[in-house]
C-alpha positions in Angstrom: 0.0 0.5 0.1 1.9 3.0 -0.8 2.3 6.1 1.7 1.0 9.0 1.1 2.1 12.7 2.9 -1.2 12.6 5.5 -0.6 8.8 5.9 3.9 10.2 7.2 4.2 11.1 10.6 7.4 12.6 12.7 9.1 8.8 14.6 7.2 6.1 12.2 10.0 3.9 10.7 10.4 1.0 8.3 13.1 -1.4 8.2 13.8 -2.4 4.2 14.9 -5.1 2.3 18.6 -7.1 2.2 20.6 -6.1 -0.5 24.1 -8.3 -0.8 26.6 -6.7 -2.2 28.3 -8.3 -5.0 31.3 -8.1 -7.2 29.1 -7.3 -9.8 27.9 -4.2 -8.7 30.8 -2.8 -7.8 32.7 -3.6 -11.0 29.7 -2.2 -12.7 29.6 0.8 -10.1 33.4 1.6 -11.7 31.6 1.2 -14.6 29.5 3.9 -15.1 30.6 6.0 -13.0 34.9 5.4 -14.6 35.6 5.4 -10.6 38.5 2.7 -10.9 40.2 3.0 -8.1 42.7 0.0 -6.7 40.2 0.1 -3.1 37.3 -1.0 -5.2 38.6 -3.1 -8.6 42.5 -4.5 -7.7 42.7 -7.2 -5.0 46.5 -7.1 -4.3 46.5 -3.5 -4.0 42.9 -3.0 -1.3 45.3 -6.5 0.4 47.7 -4.0 0.8 45.2 -1.1 2.4 43.8 -1.0 5.8 40.7 -2.7 4.9 43.7 -5.9 3.6 40.4 -6.1 1.5 38.3 -5.1 -1.3 35.6 -2.4 -0.4 32.8 -1.4 -2.1 32.3 2.4 -3.4 30.9 4.6 -0.3 28.3 5.7 -3.0 27.3 2.1 -3.5 26.1 2.1 -0.2 23.9 5.1 -0.3 22.8 4.1 -4.3 21.3 0.8 -3.0 19.8 2.2 0.5 18.1 4.6 -2.1 16.7 2.2 -3.9 16.3 -0.4 -0.5 14.2 1.9 0.2 12.1 4.2 -2.7 11.5 0.2 -4.6 12.3 -2.9 -2.6 10.2 -1.2 0.4 6.8 -0.9 -2.1 5.2 2.3 0.8 6.3 4.9 -1.9 5.4 3.3 -5.0 3.0 6.1 -6.1 3.9 8.8 -3.7 7.8 9.8 -3.3 7.5 12.6 -6.4 11.7 13.8 -5.8 14.9 12.9 -4.4 15.9 16.3 -2.5 18.7 15.8 -0.6 21.1 14.3 1.5 22.2 16.5 4.7 24.9 14.4 7.3 26.1 11.1 5.3 29.0 9.6 6.9 30.7 6.3 5.9 31.7 4.5 9.1 33.0 2.2 8.2 33.2 -0.2 5.1 31.3 -2.1 3.2 32.9 -5.4 1.9 32.2 -7.8 -1.2 29.3 -9.7 0.3 28.5 -8.4 2.7 24.6 -7.9 3.0 22.9 -4.5 3.9 19.3 -3.1 5.0 18.3 -0.1 6.1 16.3 1.9 8.9 14.8 5.2 8.5 12.2 7.2 10.1 10.3 10.9 9.7 11.8 13.4 11.5 10.8 16.0 10.3 7.6 16.9 7.7 6.2 20.1 5.9 4.3 21.3 3.3 5.8 22.2 0.2 5.6 26.0 -0.4 6.1 25.9 -4.3 4.0 22.7 -5.1 1.1 22.8 -2.5 0.2 19.4 -3.6 3.8 18.0 -2.6 5.4 17.1 0.9 8.8 17.7 2.1 9.6 14.2 4.1 13.0 13.9 6.1 14.3 10.6 6.3 16.8 9.1 10.1 18.3 6.7 7.5 21.1 4.1 8.4 22.7 1.8 6.2 23.4 -1.5 8.6 25.5 -4.5 6.8 24.3 -8.3 8.3 26.3 -7.7 12.1 23.7 -4.6 12.3 27.1 -2.5 12.6 26.0 0.9 11.0 27.6 1.7 8.3 26.7 4.9 7.1 24.1 7.4 8.5 22.7 10.4 7.2 19.1 11.6 6.5 17.4 13.0 2.5 15.3 14.6 2.5 12.5 13.5 -0.3 9.7 15.0 -2.0 6.3 13.1 -1.5 2.7 14.0 -3.0 0.1 14.3 -0.4 -3.3 11.6 -1.6 -4.7 13.3 -4.3 -8.4 13.8 -5.2 
């Protein structure tokens, strides 16, 4: 069931489905962005790093978190009309190949849009967690959410 602006209350939260980060994901992201940094794409170099192995790009976690929130959960399939921004995003731990991430997100603020009265602006506090429930990334995502159509 799609949730609209009127359905959202500050403090309400969810947990997303999970997704395993694969080597293919990281290679595809590197090809898409042109970021072939050795920490992501060169096993011998990464093995000598402080992480001891290759890690996913930080933006892979953020990008997949948005995907898990917006498309895999189903709550916002018909109501989110725009992604407005990221605030205070922190990368607190690496995401290794083969780790499974999910996210917890909670509404921290909501207000009607002054420029688009058929939409509301909603801030979500987000935590990206690995399979051990360790927070690997966190911050606030701001979305434009439709009010319920007549």
